[in-house]
Structures are given as structure tokens and as C-alpha cells.
GUMISE-817259 format. One record per residue: residue number from 1; x, y, z of N, C-alpha, C, O in turn; residue in one letter. Coordinates in Angstrom, 2 decimals, padded with zeros to 5 digits. Each point is the difference from the previous one (the first is absolute). Last residue first. Layout:
REM GUMISE-817259
[tormar NUM, [X, Y, Z], [X, Y, Z], [X, Y, Z], [X, Y, Z], 'A']
...
REM end
This chain:
REM GUMISE-817259
[tormar 186, [-034.75, -065.24, 011.53], [-001.47, -000.07, 000.17], [-000.70, 001.12, -000.74], [-001.23, 000.09, 000.04], 'P']
[tormar 185, [005.91, -002.26, -001.82], [-000.48, 000.96, 001.00], [-001.51, -000.12, 000.12], [-000.69, -000.33, -000.97], 'K']
[tormar 184, [003.89, -001.94, -002.09], [-000.57, -000.75, 001.12], [-000.53, 000.91, 001.10], [-000.31, -000.47, 001.09], 'N']
[tormar 183, [002.45, 002.15, -005.14], [-001.09, -000.88, -000.43], [-000.63, -000.77, 001.15], [-001.14, -000.44, -000.13], 'K']
[tormar 182, [004.97, 003.76, -000.22], [-001.25, 000.38, 000.68], [-001.13, -000.99, -000.26], [-001.11, 000.18, 000.50], 'N']
[tormar 181, [005.47, -000.35, -002.56], [000.11, -000.46, 001.39], [-001.22, 000.40, 000.82], [-000.15, -000.44, 001.14], 'S']
[tormar 180, [000.64, 001.77, -005.83], [-000.42, -001.37, 000.26], [000.14, -000.48, 001.45], [-000.72, -000.90, 000.41], 'P']
[tormar 179, [-000.21, 005.57, -002.85], [001.07, -000.40, 000.92], [-000.34, -001.40, 000.50], [-000.70, -000.15, 001.01], 'H']
[tormar 178, [-002.06, 002.14, -004.24], [001.15, 000.89, -000.18], [001.17, -000.33, 000.94], [001.13, 000.43, -000.24], 'I']
[tormar 177, [-005.23, -002.99, 000.20], [000.41, 000.10, -001.41], [001.20, 000.92, -000.19], [000.76, -000.18, -000.95], 'S']
[tormar 176, [-002.89, -000.42, 005.22], [000.80, -001.17, -000.37], [000.49, 000.09, -001.44], [001.07, -000.52, -000.32], 'A']
[tormar 175, [-004.02, 003.84, 001.87], [001.31, 000.14, 000.65], [000.90, -001.18, -000.32], [001.21, 000.18, -000.19], 'L']
[tormar 174, [-005.64, -000.40, -001.51], [000.75, 001.13, -000.56], [001.39, 000.10, 000.61], [000.99, 000.06, -000.72], 'Y']
[tormar 173, [-004.02, -003.28, 002.46], [000.50, -000.37, -001.34], [000.85, 001.12, -000.60], [001.05, -000.26, -000.59], 'D']
[tormar 172, [-003.17, 001.16, 004.67], [000.97, -001.09, 000.19], [000.64, -000.35, -001.34], [001.22, -000.08, -000.11], 'I']
[tormar 171, [-004.76, 003.12, 000.01], [001.24, 000.60, 000.50], [001.08, -001.05, 000.25], [001.18, 000.25, -000.27], 'F']
[tormar 170, [-005.47, -001.75, -001.15], [000.53, 000.92, -001.01], [001.35, 000.55, 000.44], [000.96, -000.01, -000.78], 'F']
[tormar 169, [-003.44, -002.56, 003.84], [000.72, -000.81, -000.99], [000.58, 000.86, -001.12], [001.08, -000.29, -000.51], 'Q']
[tormar 168, [-003.86, 002.24, 003.97], [001.36, -000.37, 000.43], [000.78, -000.71, -001.09], [001.18, 000.27, -000.21], 'R']
[tormar 167, [-005.18, 003.13, -001.21], [000.19, -001.24, 000.74], [001.46, -000.32, 000.28], [000.90, 000.42, -000.73], 'G']
[tormar 166, [-003.72, 003.33, -001.55], [001.00, -000.79, -000.72], [000.20, -001.37, 000.65], [000.18, -001.00, -000.69], 'K']
[tormar 165, [-003.08, 004.10, 002.80], [-000.54, -000.35, -001.32], [000.96, -000.91, -000.76], [-000.42, -000.99, -000.61], 'Q']
[tormar 164, [001.83, 002.74, 004.74], [-001.05, -000.98, 000.21], [-000.61, -000.44, -001.33], [-000.32, -001.18, -000.17], 'E']
[tormar 163, [003.47, 004.62, 000.07], [000.65, -001.26, 000.37], [-001.04, -001.10, 000.20], [000.20, -001.13, -000.43], 'C']
[tormar 162, [-001.80, 005.46, -000.30], [000.60, -000.54, -001.22], [000.67, -001.34, 000.28], [-000.13, -000.94, -000.79], 'L']
[tormar 161, [-001.54, 003.31, 004.46], [-001.10, -000.51, -000.83], [000.53, -000.62, -001.28], [-000.48, -001.05, -000.43], 'E']
[tormar 160, [003.57, 003.21, 003.16], [-000.45, -001.24, 000.64], [-001.14, -000.61, -000.82], [-000.01, -001.21, -000.22], 'I']
[tormar 159, [001.58, 005.40, -001.15], [001.00, -001.04, -000.25], [-000.42, -001.34, 000.60], [000.18, -001.04, -000.62], 'N']
[tormar 158, [-002.85, 004.82, 001.45], [-000.11, -000.38, -001.40], [000.97, -001.12, -000.32], [-000.35, -000.94, -000.71], 'R']
[tormar 157, [000.64, 002.85, 004.97], [-001.24, -000.78, -000.14], [-000.18, -000.50, -001.43], [-000.38, -001.15, -000.22], 'E']
[tormar 156, [004.03, 004.10, 001.13], [000.18, -001.35, 000.59], [-001.24, -000.89, -000.14], [000.11, -001.18, -000.31], 'P']
[tormar 155, [-000.44, 005.72, -001.38], [000.97, -000.84, -000.73], [000.17, -001.37, 000.66], [-000.10, -001.01, -000.71], 'I']
[tormar 154, [-002.60, 004.93, 002.24], [-000.66, -001.16, -000.61], [000.98, -000.96, -000.68], [-000.39, -001.11, -000.36], 'A']
[tormar 153, [001.62, 005.35, 002.35], [-000.37, -000.93, 001.06], [-000.63, -001.28, -000.56], [000.02, -001.04, 000.65], 'E']
[tormar 152, [001.17, 004.82, -003.46], [001.12, -000.86, 000.38], [-000.35, -001.03, 001.07], [000.60, -001.08, 000.05], 'P']
[tormar 151, [-003.14, 004.13, -003.70], [-000.42, -000.74, 001.19], [001.11, -000.96, 000.46], [-000.13, -001.21, -000.16], 'D']
[tormar 150, [000.70, 004.51, -003.49], [-001.37, 000.31, 000.44], [-000.43, -000.73, 001.27], [-000.84, 000.53, 000.74], 'P']
[tormar 149, [005.94, 001.13, -001.95], [-000.86, -001.16, -000.28], [-001.40, 000.27, 000.54], [-000.15, 000.52, 001.11], 'H']
[tormar 148, [003.93, 002.42, -000.47], [-000.60, 000.16, -001.32], [-000.96, -001.14, -000.35], [-000.77, 000.10, -000.96], 'A']
[tormar 147, [003.34, -000.05, 005.02], [-000.93, 001.14, 000.04], [-000.69, 000.23, -001.35], [-001.09, 000.58, -000.04], 'S']
[tormar 146, [004.41, -003.96, 000.41], [-001.19, -000.36, 000.79], [-001.01, 001.14, 000.01], [-001.20, -000.23, -000.11], 'V']
[tormar 145, [005.36, 001.01, -001.96], [-000.78, -000.99, -000.76], [-001.29, -000.37, 000.73], [-001.06, -000.08, -000.61], 'A']
[tormar 144, [004.17, 002.98, 002.77], [-000.60, 000.63, -001.18], [-000.92, -000.96, -000.75], [-001.11, 000.36, -000.38], 'R']
[tormar 143, [003.59, -002.08, 003.97], [-001.00, 000.94, 000.50], [-000.72, 000.68, -001.16], [-001.23, 000.13, 000.01], 'T']
[tormar 142, [004.87, -002.90, -001.00], [-001.17, -000.78, 000.40], [-001.11, 000.91, 000.50], [-001.18, -000.23, -000.30], 'M']
[tormar 141, [005.30, 002.19, -000.77], [-000.68, -000.48, -001.21], [-001.25, -000.79, 000.34], [-001.03, 000.13, -000.66], 'S']
[tormar 140, [003.78, 001.27, 004.21], [-000.63, 001.16, -000.64], [-000.77, -000.41, -001.25], [-001.11, 000.48, -000.24], 'E']
[tormar 139, [003.73, -003.78, 002.51], [-001.19, 000.40, 000.76], [-000.75, 001.15, -000.68], [-001.23, -000.03, -000.09], 'E']
[tormar 138, [004.22, -003.79, -002.30], [000.17, 001.40, 000.42], [-001.31, 000.46, 000.65], [-001.05, -000.03, -000.63], 'R']
[tormar 137, [002.84, -005.18, 000.54], [-000.86, 001.00, -000.65], [000.34, 001.38, 000.52], [000.37, 000.17, 001.16], 'L']
[tormar 136, [001.55, -005.66, -001.38], [000.24, 001.36, 000.50], [-000.82, 000.98, -000.83], [000.12, 000.05, -001.23], 'I']
[tormar 135, [-000.34, -005.50, 002.44], [-000.31, 000.97, -001.03], [000.12, 001.40, 000.58], [-000.81, 000.39, 000.85], 'H']
[tormar 134, [002.51, -005.66, 000.01], [-000.19, 001.24, 000.74], [-000.16, 001.08, -001.07], [000.95, 000.29, -000.73], 'L']
[tormar 133, [-001.64, -005.92, 000.43], [000.32, 001.33, -000.54], [-000.24, 001.07, 001.06], [-001.02, -000.01, 000.69], 'I']
[tormar 132, [001.38, -005.79, -001.97], [-000.16, 001.01, 001.06], [000.50, 001.35, -000.53], [001.07, 000.09, -000.61], 'P']
[tormar 131, [-002.93, -003.32, -003.11], [001.15, 000.06, 000.90], [-000.34, 000.93, 001.16], [-000.90, 000.83, -000.13], 'W']
[tormar 130, [-002.39, -001.70, -003.15], [000.86, -001.16, -000.27], [001.20, -000.09, 000.93], [000.54, -001.09, 000.21], 'P']
[tormar 129, [-005.01, 003.36, 001.66], [000.88, 000.27, -001.14], [000.87, -001.23, -000.25], [000.07, -000.89, 000.85], 'A']
[tormar 128, [-004.71, 002.98, 002.14], [000.90, -001.12, -000.30], [000.71, 000.27, -001.31], [-000.60, 000.45, -000.98], 'R']
[tormar 127, [-002.91, 002.26, 003.13], [001.37, 000.29, 000.42], [000.95, -001.18, -000.20], [001.11, -000.01, 000.53], 'N']
[tormar 126, [-005.74, -000.15, -001.65], [000.25, 001.40, -000.36], [001.44, 000.38, 000.34], [000.53, 000.95, -000.57], 'T']
[tormar 125, [-002.40, -005.21, 001.73], [000.64, 000.09, -001.31], [000.17, 001.43, -000.48], [000.70, 000.23, -000.98], 'Y']
[tormar 124, [-003.03, -001.64, 005.04], [001.45, 000.10, 000.15], [000.73, 000.19, -001.33], [001.12, 000.49, -000.04], 'N']
[tormar 123, [-005.88, -001.38, 000.47], [000.37, 001.42, 000.11], [001.51, 000.18, 000.15], [000.52, 001.07, -000.33], 'S']
[tormar 122, [-002.73, -005.41, 000.33], [000.34, 000.52, -001.32], [000.42, 001.48, 000.06], [000.73, 000.46, -000.88], 'V']
[tormar 121, [-000.14, -004.27, 004.78], [-000.93, 001.07, -000.37], [000.47, 000.66, -001.30], [001.15, 000.42, -000.10], 'D']
[tormar 120, [001.17, -003.94, 002.68], [-000.73, -000.36, -001.20], [-000.94, 001.10, -000.48], [-000.57, -000.11, -001.09], 'E']
[tormar 119, [003.13, 000.37, 005.17], [000.94, -000.03, -001.13], [-000.70, -000.28, -001.32], [000.48, 000.40, -001.05], 'A']
[tormar 118, [-003.34, 001.97, 004.84], [000.71, -001.27, -000.11], [000.93, 000.07, -001.20], [-000.18, 000.83, -000.89], 'S']
[tormar 117, [-001.18, 003.54, 003.87], [-000.47, -000.83, -001.12], [000.75, -001.32, 000.06], [001.08, -000.09, 000.60], 'T']
[tormar 116, [-000.27, 003.84, 002.44], [-001.41, -000.39, 000.12], [-000.56, -000.68, -001.25], [-001.22, -000.04, -000.18], 'D']
[tormar 115, [005.51, 002.67, -000.82], [-000.42, -000.33, 001.35], [-001.50, -000.31, -000.03], [-000.75, 000.60, -000.76], 'A']
[tormar 114, [003.31, -001.44, -003.77], [-000.46, 001.11, 000.82], [-000.36, -000.49, 001.39], [-000.43, -001.14, 000.17], 'F']
[tormar 113, [003.96, -000.97, -003.71], [-001.23, -000.32, 000.72], [-000.35, 001.18, 000.89], [000.74, 000.33, 000.93], 'C']
[tormar 112, [002.93, -002.28, -005.16], [-000.60, 001.12, 000.74], [-001.32, -000.43, 000.63], [-000.83, -000.65, -000.63], 'Y']
[tormar 111, [004.49, -001.72, -001.99], [-000.88, -000.57, 001.02], [-000.71, 001.07, 000.81], [-000.41, -000.23, 001.13], 'D']
[tormar 110, [003.48, 001.35, -004.69], [-000.73, -001.14, -000.55], [-001.00, -000.61, 000.98], [-001.00, -000.59, -000.43], 'P']
[tormar 109, [002.20, 005.82, 000.77], [000.68, -001.25, 000.28], [-000.80, -001.16, -000.61], [-001.23, 000.09, -000.06], 'H']
[tormar 108, [001.67, 005.79, 000.94], [-000.52, -001.08, -000.83], [000.84, -001.25, 000.26], [001.22, 000.08, 000.17], 'F']
[tormar 107, [-002.13, 005.50, 001.68], [000.55, -001.34, 000.16], [-000.75, -001.03, -000.84], [-001.22, 000.00, -000.08], 'S']
[tormar 106, [002.69, 005.69, 000.55], [-001.10, -000.94, -000.19], [000.60, -001.40, -000.02], [001.14, -000.18, -000.41], 'A']
[tormar 105, [000.68, 005.13, 002.39], [000.29, -001.33, -000.52], [-001.30, -000.80, -000.07], [-000.69, -000.17, 001.01], 'I']
[tormar 104, [002.34, 005.74, -001.19], [-000.72, -001.04, 000.72], [000.31, -001.32, -000.67], [000.45, -000.04, -001.14], 'Q']
[tormar 103, [001.68, 005.51, 001.54], [-000.22, -001.27, -000.69], [-000.87, -000.89, 000.87], [-000.09, 000.18, 001.21], 'F']
[tormar 102, [000.60, 004.11, 000.21], [000.58, 000.27, -001.32], [-000.24, -001.23, -000.88], [-000.37, 000.11, -001.17], 'V']
[tormar 101, [-001.05, -000.42, 005.49], [-000.67, 001.21, -000.46], [000.54, 000.48, -001.33], [-000.67, 000.73, -000.73], 'G']
[tormar 100, [003.94, -003.39, 003.61], [-001.43, -000.26, 000.08], [-000.72, 001.31, -000.32], [000.36, 001.05, 000.53], 'E']
[tormar 99, [004.33, -001.27, -000.10], [-000.53, -000.11, -001.36], [-001.47, -000.41, -000.01], [-000.64, -000.04, -001.06], 'L']
[tormar 98, [004.11, 000.59, 004.77], [-000.88, 001.14, -000.29], [-000.47, 000.02, -001.46], [-000.25, 001.06, -000.57], 'K']
[tormar 97, [002.83, -004.46, 003.08], [000.74, 000.83, -000.95], [-000.80, 001.23, -000.44], [000.42, 000.75, -000.88], 'T']
[tormar 96, [-002.32, -003.95, 003.90], [001.29, 000.38, 000.59], [000.78, 000.96, -000.91], [000.68, 000.90, 000.48], 'M']
[tormar 95, [-004.76, -002.86, -002.02], [-000.23, 000.97, 001.09], [001.32, 000.56, 000.52], [000.17, 001.21, 000.16], 'K']
[tormar 94, [000.05, -004.67, -003.33], [-000.54, 001.21, -000.62], [-000.21, 001.09, 001.05], [000.34, 001.16, -000.23], 'L']
[tormar 93, [000.89, -005.39, 001.78], [001.14, 000.68, -000.61], [-000.46, 001.29, -000.68], [000.69, 001.02, 000.10], 'W']
[tormar 92, [-003.96, -003.91, 001.66], [000.75, 000.66, 001.08], [001.16, 000.81, -000.56], [000.27, 001.11, 000.47], 'Q']
[tormar 91, [-002.62, -003.75, -003.50], [-000.85, 001.11, 000.46], [000.69, 000.78, 001.12], [-000.03, 001.23, 000.01], 'Q']
[tormar 90, [002.15, -005.12, -001.51], [000.05, 001.02, -001.05], [-000.83, 001.22, 000.39], [000.41, 001.14, -000.21], 'A']
[tormar 89, [-000.55, -004.96, 002.99], [001.30, 000.67, 000.09], [000.11, 001.14, -001.02], [000.53, 001.07, 000.31], 'L']
[tormar 88, [-004.34, -003.75, -000.57], [-000.04, 000.79, 001.24], [001.32, 000.75, 000.19], [-000.01, 001.18, 000.36], 'D']
[tormar 87, [-000.19, -004.19, -003.91], [-000.86, 001.14, -000.28], [-000.09, 000.92, 001.23], [000.06, 001.22, -000.13], 'L']
[tormar 86, [002.16, -005.34, 000.62], [000.79, 000.95, -000.79], [-000.82, 001.26, -000.29], [000.53, 001.11, 000.11], 'L']
[tormar 85, [-002.79, -004.58, 002.02], [001.03, 000.54, 000.91], [000.86, 001.03, -000.72], [000.30, 001.06, 000.55], 'D']
[tormar 84, [-003.41, -003.41, -003.11], [-000.66, 000.99, 000.86], [000.96, 000.61, 001.00], [-000.08, 001.19, 000.31], 'L']
[tormar 83, [001.67, -004.71, -003.02], [-000.24, 001.19, -000.80], [-000.65, 001.10, 000.84], [000.39, 001.16, -000.08], 'Y']
[tormar 82, [000.12, -005.37, 002.00], [001.32, 000.65, -000.14], [-000.13, 001.30, -000.77], [000.63, 001.00, 000.35], 'D']
[tormar 81, [-004.49, -003.63, -000.05], [000.32, 000.60, 001.30], [001.36, 000.68, -000.02], [000.17, 001.07, 000.60], 'D']
[tormar 80, [-001.60, -003.50, -004.46], [-000.73, 001.25, 000.18], [000.33, 000.67, 001.33], [000.11, 001.23, 000.06], 'F']
[tormar 79, [003.23, -004.38, -002.91], [-001.00, -000.16, 001.06], [-000.63, 001.35, 000.31], [000.70, 000.98, 000.27], 'F']
[tormar 78, [002.71, -001.11, -003.45], [-001.05, -000.88, -000.51], [-001.11, -000.19, 001.04], [-001.17, -000.15, -000.35], 'A']
[tormar 77, [005.52, 002.91, 000.01], [-001.28, 000.39, 000.61], [-001.17, -000.81, -000.55], [-001.09, 000.52, -000.20], 'Y']
[tormar 76, [005.79, -000.99, -001.17], [000.16, 000.43, 001.38], [-001.32, 000.31, 000.69], [-000.03, 000.10, 001.23], 'G']
[tormar 75, [001.08, 000.51, -006.63], [000.13, -001.10, 000.95], [000.24, 000.57, 001.39], [000.42, 001.15, 000.16], 'D']
[tormar 74, [-001.73, 001.66, -003.78], [000.05, -001.27, -000.73], [000.24, -001.20, 000.90], [-000.40, -001.11, -000.34], 'A']
[tormar 73, [-001.73, 006.07, 000.65], [000.84, -000.78, 000.90], [000.03, -001.44, -000.51], [-000.83, -000.83, 000.38], 'L']
[tormar 72, [-000.13, 005.97, -002.52], [-000.40, -001.41, -000.07], [001.00, -000.81, 000.82], [001.20, 000.00, -000.27], 'I']
[tormar 71, [-003.07, 005.22, -000.22], [001.17, -000.72, 000.49], [-000.43, -001.46, 000.13], [-000.78, -000.36, 000.88], 'V']
[tormar 70, [-001.14, 004.67, -003.72], [-000.36, -001.28, 000.58], [001.30, -000.70, 000.35], [000.77, -000.40, -000.88], 'L']
[tormar 69, [-002.00, 005.87, 000.15], [000.88, -001.16, -000.14], [-000.64, -001.21, 000.64], [-000.53, 000.07, 001.11], 'T']
[tormar 68, [-000.86, 005.23, -003.39], [-000.15, -001.06, 001.00], [000.99, -001.12, -000.26], [000.47, -000.18, -001.12], 'T']
[tormar 67, [-000.64, 004.41, -001.43], [-001.10, 000.18, 000.95], [000.05, -001.00, 001.16], [-000.31, 000.35, 001.14], 'E']
[tormar 66, [003.99, 002.25, -004.47], [-000.43, -001.36, 000.32], [-001.02, 000.10, 001.13], [000.30, 000.55, 001.06], 'V']
[tormar 65, [001.79, 003.35, -002.52], [-000.70, -000.51, -001.17], [-000.45, -001.45, 000.17], [-000.81, -000.49, -000.79], 'D']
[tormar 64, [003.55, 002.94, 003.99], [-001.43, 000.34, 000.10], [-000.82, -000.47, -001.20], [-001.23, -000.03, 000.06], 'P']
[tormar 63, [005.95, -001.21, 002.29], [-000.59, -000.16, -001.33], [-001.51, 000.28, 000.06], [-000.80, -000.93, 000.01], 'H']
[tormar 62, [003.68, 000.97, 003.88], [000.88, 000.60, -001.00], [-000.56, -000.05, -001.42], [000.57, 000.61, -000.91], 'N']
[tormar 61, [-002.89, -002.56, 004.63], [000.23, 001.39, 000.37], [000.83, 000.72, -001.05], [-000.20, 001.19, -000.24], 'Q']
[tormar 60, [-000.50, -005.82, -000.26], [-001.22, 000.76, -000.27], [000.16, 001.47, 000.36], [-000.51, 000.87, -000.70], 'L']
[tormar 59, [004.06, -003.76, 001.77], [-000.14, 000.10, -001.45], [-001.23, 000.85, -000.35], [000.08, 000.89, -000.85], 'Y']
[tormar 58, [000.59, -001.95, 005.33], [000.96, 001.01, -000.45], [-000.11, 000.20, -001.50], [000.04, 001.13, -000.49], 'Q']
[tormar 57, [-002.54, -004.57, 002.31], [-000.55, 001.27, 000.46], [000.91, 001.15, -000.43], [-000.48, 001.05, -000.43], 'L']
[tormar 56, [002.00, -005.36, -000.41], [-001.10, 000.36, -000.90], [-000.68, 001.29, 000.42], [-000.43, 000.77, -000.86], 'E']
[tormar 55, [003.88, -002.54, 003.56], [000.56, 000.39, -001.29], [-001.12, 000.43, -000.97], [000.17, 000.96, -000.75], 'E']
[tormar 54, [-001.45, -002.73, 004.91], [000.61, 001.33, 000.17], [000.59, 000.51, -001.32], [-000.14, 001.18, -000.33], 'A']
[tormar 53, [-001.52, -005.59, 000.42], [-001.10, 000.96, 000.13], [000.54, 001.42, 000.12], [-000.51, 000.91, -000.65], 'L']
[tormar 52, [003.62, -004.37, 000.71], [-000.57, 000.13, -001.34], [-001.15, 001.01, 000.01], [-000.12, 000.82, -000.91], 'L']
[tormar 51, [001.94, -001.91, 005.04], [000.99, 000.76, -000.77], [-000.52, 000.22, -001.42], [000.12, 001.11, -000.54], 'T']
[tormar 50, [-002.62, -003.88, 003.33], [-000.16, 001.41, 000.39], [001.00, 000.89, -000.72], [-000.31, 001.15, -000.32], 'L']
[tormar 49, [000.65, -005.77, -000.38], [-001.27, 000.47, -000.55], [-000.22, 001.47, 000.35], [-000.46, 000.77, -000.84], 'A']
[tormar 48, [004.23, -002.97, 002.65], [000.16, 000.20, -001.45], [-001.29, 000.54, -000.62], [000.05, 000.85, -000.89], 'K']
[tormar 47, [-000.21, -001.97, 005.47], [000.94, 001.11, -000.22], [000.16, 000.30, -001.49], [-000.03, 001.16, -000.40], 'E']
[tormar 46, [-002.64, -004.90, 001.73], [-000.62, 001.28, 000.31], [000.93, 001.17, -000.29], [-000.44, 001.01, -000.56], 'D']
[tormar 45, [001.52, -005.02, -002.38], [-000.41, -000.07, 001.39], [-000.56, 001.38, 000.30], [-000.05, 000.85, -000.89], 'D']
[tormar 44, [001.11, -003.58, -004.08], [-000.31, 001.05, 000.95], [-000.18, -000.49, 001.42], [-000.47, -001.10, 000.25], 'L']
[tormar 43, [001.53, -000.28, -005.30], [000.85, -000.40, 001.13], [-000.17, 000.99, 001.15], [000.98, 000.55, 000.51], 'D']
[tormar 42, [-002.75, 001.76, -004.66], [000.22, -001.43, 000.18], [000.93, -000.25, 001.17], [000.74, 000.89, 000.43], 'Q']
[tormar 41, [-004.18, 003.11, -003.02], [000.97, -000.32, 001.04], [000.09, -001.50, 000.16], [-001.02, -000.69, 000.09], 'G']
[tormar 40, [-000.76, 004.48, -004.06], [-000.02, -001.34, 000.57], [001.11, -000.13, 001.04], [001.15, 000.35, -000.25], 'V']
[tormar 39, [-004.37, 003.72, -002.26], [001.32, -000.36, 000.51], [-000.10, -001.34, 000.71], [-000.88, -000.21, 000.84], 'Q']
[tormar 38, [-001.95, 003.89, -004.34], [000.00, -001.34, 000.59], [001.43, -000.32, 000.43], [000.92, 000.03, -000.82], 'Y']
[tormar 37, [-004.24, 004.60, -000.48], [001.32, -000.63, 000.06], [-000.14, -001.34, 000.72], [-000.74, -000.13, 000.97], 'R']
[tormar 36, [-002.56, 003.86, -003.78], [000.06, -001.04, 001.02], [001.37, -000.67, -000.10], [000.40, -000.46, -001.06], 'V']
[tormar 35, [-002.34, 003.83, -001.93], [000.60, 000.61, 001.20], [000.02, -000.97, 001.18], [000.11, 000.41, 001.15], 'T']
[tormar 34, [-001.99, -000.26, -006.07], [001.26, -000.70, 000.29], [000.74, 000.62, 001.18], [001.21, 000.21, -000.06], 'N']
[tormar 33, [-005.70, 000.78, -001.93], [001.08, 000.99, 000.00], [001.37, -000.60, 000.27], [001.01, 000.71, -000.01], 'N']
[tormar 32, [-004.89, -003.48, 000.15], [000.04, 000.61, -001.34], [001.17, 000.99, -000.12], [000.69, 000.04, -001.02], 'I']
[tormar 31, [-001.49, -001.90, 005.25], [000.48, -001.04, -000.92], [000.13, 000.58, -001.41], [001.02, -000.21, -000.66], 'V']
[tormar 30, [-002.88, 002.98, 003.91], [001.44, -000.18, 000.24], [000.59, -001.08, -000.91], [001.14, 000.11, -000.45], 'E']
[tormar 29, [-005.84, 000.69, 000.33], [000.72, 001.19, -000.47], [001.52, -000.19, 000.14], [000.75, 000.34, -000.91], 'K']
[tormar 28, [-003.63, -003.67, 002.70], [000.05, -000.02, -001.46], [000.82, 001.17, -000.55], [000.82, -000.17, -000.89], 'K']
[tormar 27, [-001.91, -000.47, 005.67], [001.20, -000.64, -000.55], [000.13, 000.13, -001.51], [001.11, 000.10, -000.52], 'A']
[tormar 26, [-004.76, 001.28, 003.65], [001.04, 001.01, -000.18], [001.22, -000.57, -000.72], [000.89, 000.76, -000.41], 'F']
[tormar 25, [-004.88, -003.24, 001.87], [-000.35, 000.89, -001.10], [001.05, 001.07, -000.29], [-000.13, 000.74, -000.98], 'P']
[tormar 24, [000.29, -005.83, 003.01], [000.46, 001.34, 000.38], [-000.30, 000.94, -001.17], [000.68, -000.04, -001.02], 'C']
[tormar 23, [-002.35, -004.15, 000.55], [000.14, -000.07, 001.46], [000.47, 001.33, 000.55], [-000.43, 000.43, 001.07], 'F']
[tormar 22, [-000.81, -001.99, -005.78], [-000.19, 001.30, 000.63], [000.01, -000.08, 001.53], [-000.70, 000.75, 000.67], 'N']
[tormar 21, [001.57, -004.12, -004.20], [-001.23, -000.13, 000.77], [-000.32, 001.28, 000.77], [-000.99, 000.08, 000.72], 'L']
[tormar 20, [004.85, -000.01, -003.44], [-001.02, -000.67, -000.81], [-001.32, -000.19, 000.71], [-001.06, 000.19, -000.60], 'G']
[tormar 19, [004.94, 001.60, 002.88], [-000.57, 000.93, -000.98], [-001.18, -000.65, -000.73], [-001.07, 000.59, -000.13], 'V']
[tormar 18, [003.07, -003.23, 003.38], [-000.06, 001.31, 000.65], [-000.64, 001.03, -000.92], [-000.88, 000.75, 000.41], 'V']
[tormar 17, [001.50, -005.18, -002.22], [-000.91, 000.08, 001.16], [-000.12, 001.41, 000.55], [-001.10, 000.53, 000.10], 'L']
[tormar 16, [003.81, -001.44, -004.08], [-001.19, -000.85, -000.11], [-000.99, 000.21, 001.15], [-001.21, 000.10, -000.23], 'D']
[tormar 15, [005.47, 002.30, 000.05], [-000.80, 000.28, -001.20], [-001.32, -000.76, -000.01], [-001.05, 000.56, -000.33], 'N']
[tormar 14, [004.14, -001.38, 003.87], [-000.47, 001.39, 000.05], [-000.92, 000.28, -001.18], [-001.09, 000.56, 000.17], 'V']
[tormar 13, [003.15, -004.74, -000.18], [-000.98, 000.09, 001.09], [-000.57, 001.42, 000.09], [-001.21, 000.18, 000.11], 'W']
[tormar 12, [004.77, -000.84, -003.06], [-001.20, -000.67, -000.51], [-001.11, 000.08, 001.04], [-001.14, 000.30, -000.35], 'K']
[tormar 11, [005.33, 001.26, 001.65], [-000.62, 000.92, -000.97], [-001.28, -000.60, -000.57], [-001.00, 000.70, -000.18], 'Q']
[tormar 10, [003.56, -003.42, 002.99], [-000.66, 001.07, 000.76], [-000.65, 001.02, -000.93], [-001.09, 000.49, 000.29], 'C']
[tormar 9, [003.61, -003.94, -002.25], [-001.16, -000.59, 000.70], [-000.77, 001.08, 000.76], [-001.23, 000.02, -000.03], 'Q']
[tormar 8, [005.28, 001.23, -002.02], [-001.04, -000.25, -001.00], [-001.27, -000.59, 000.64], [-001.11, 000.36, -000.37], 'E']
[tormar 7, [004.91, 000.21, 003.10], [-000.58, 001.30, -000.35], [-001.13, -000.20, -001.01], [-001.06, 000.61, 000.14], 'V']
[tormar 6, [003.49, -004.41, 000.92], [-000.75, 000.44, 001.18], [-000.69, 001.33, -000.28], [-001.17, 000.18, 000.32], 'I']
[tormar 5, [004.13, -001.85, -003.57], [-001.23, -000.78, 000.03], [-000.88, 000.44, 001.18], [-001.22, 000.10, -000.14], 'L']
[tormar 4, [005.49, 001.80, -000.19], [-000.82, 000.46, -001.12], [-001.35, -000.72, 000.00], [-001.03, 000.62, -000.22], 'K']
[tormar 3, [004.35, -001.97, 003.34], [-000.65, 001.28, 000.35], [-000.92, 000.49, -001.11], [-001.08, 000.52, 000.27], 'E']
[tormar 2, [002.64, -005.55, 001.11], [000.06, 000.88, -001.15], [-000.78, 001.29, 000.28], [-001.23, 000.01, -000.02], 'N']
[tormar 1, [003.84, -003.36, 003.63], [-001.26, 000.24, -000.66], [000.16, 001.06, -001.10], [000.85, 000.89, 000.10], 'M']
REM end
């Protein structure tokens, strides 16, 4: 797979949806400041994916000028349940290495489905991305950003309302336009 194309697809998604629709009101600053790192992992199993995650955590520790990394799992995690298993392992690994509280992981997947929602629920599109992604965030930066926001608790509700206004077909068409293998997704 073409890593450059995968990164471009994810950058487009970040620019158009995450920043453009303001799904994350904290992302625009980092995109403008060019402090978002994109790393693609291919031919992955759990061990290789966790190794890539560990390398990116180390990179962030050694490069305070880089705010966040999107670890893009280009293959190996197409099935959402497999991805959730990896996410659970990644969370356990953060605890085990005493990096929980220093970093946190946000999760995005083409088939993302919140607990207690159906796969067709439009609210899932707040966390649907062109590729499976483990998004590493600096905990301290998130705490600062959230505390400076006038109403952080309202962000998820606002995002769900926006998704409902846009409708499922908007998101289906959008994701298919940047990553054609998503065209048959619900």
C-alpha cells in the first residue's frame, strides 16, 4: 500500500471533518502549527502494532515540539472487533509502562460503533475514519485545552447533533470519496 496516499487520506479527513466540522475544537491549532505526526503501520499483528505504538510514544517523549501522533493501521485491523482487542491491549500497555496519565489514546475506525448504538447510528461518524487509527494525545495538553474550553461537556452532544443534521449519506459519501474501499460501508 502507498503510505503517502494513506497519510494524505487521513490528513484530508482531519482537515475536512475533525477540523472542518469542528468535531475536535482543539485540533485546528495543532494542524495550523503542523504539530500532528502521521505514522503508517503495515503488515500488522498485535505485537507489531504495539511495537509501532511504543516507538511513537518514545518519539513524542523525545520531541516535545510534536503534539500528537495518529498511528494509522493500514492493514490487520479491518474488523472492528479486532481493532477493539488491540485498543484494549494498547490501554493495558500504557498502564503497564506507567505512561497512562502522560498519554492517552483516542480511537477511530471505519466501522466505529459506540456501545449501545446500532452500526447505522449516525453518531458513530464522530469516530469513523478512513483507516483504523490509534491517536496518541498528550494528557497534559488535553487537560489544558479542555479547561480553557467554555463548555467541553457539550462537545459530544454538539457533534451528534451535527451528524444528525448532515445525515448518514453525507458521511458515507465523504469517506468513500477519500478511501474508495469504504464505499460499501453502512
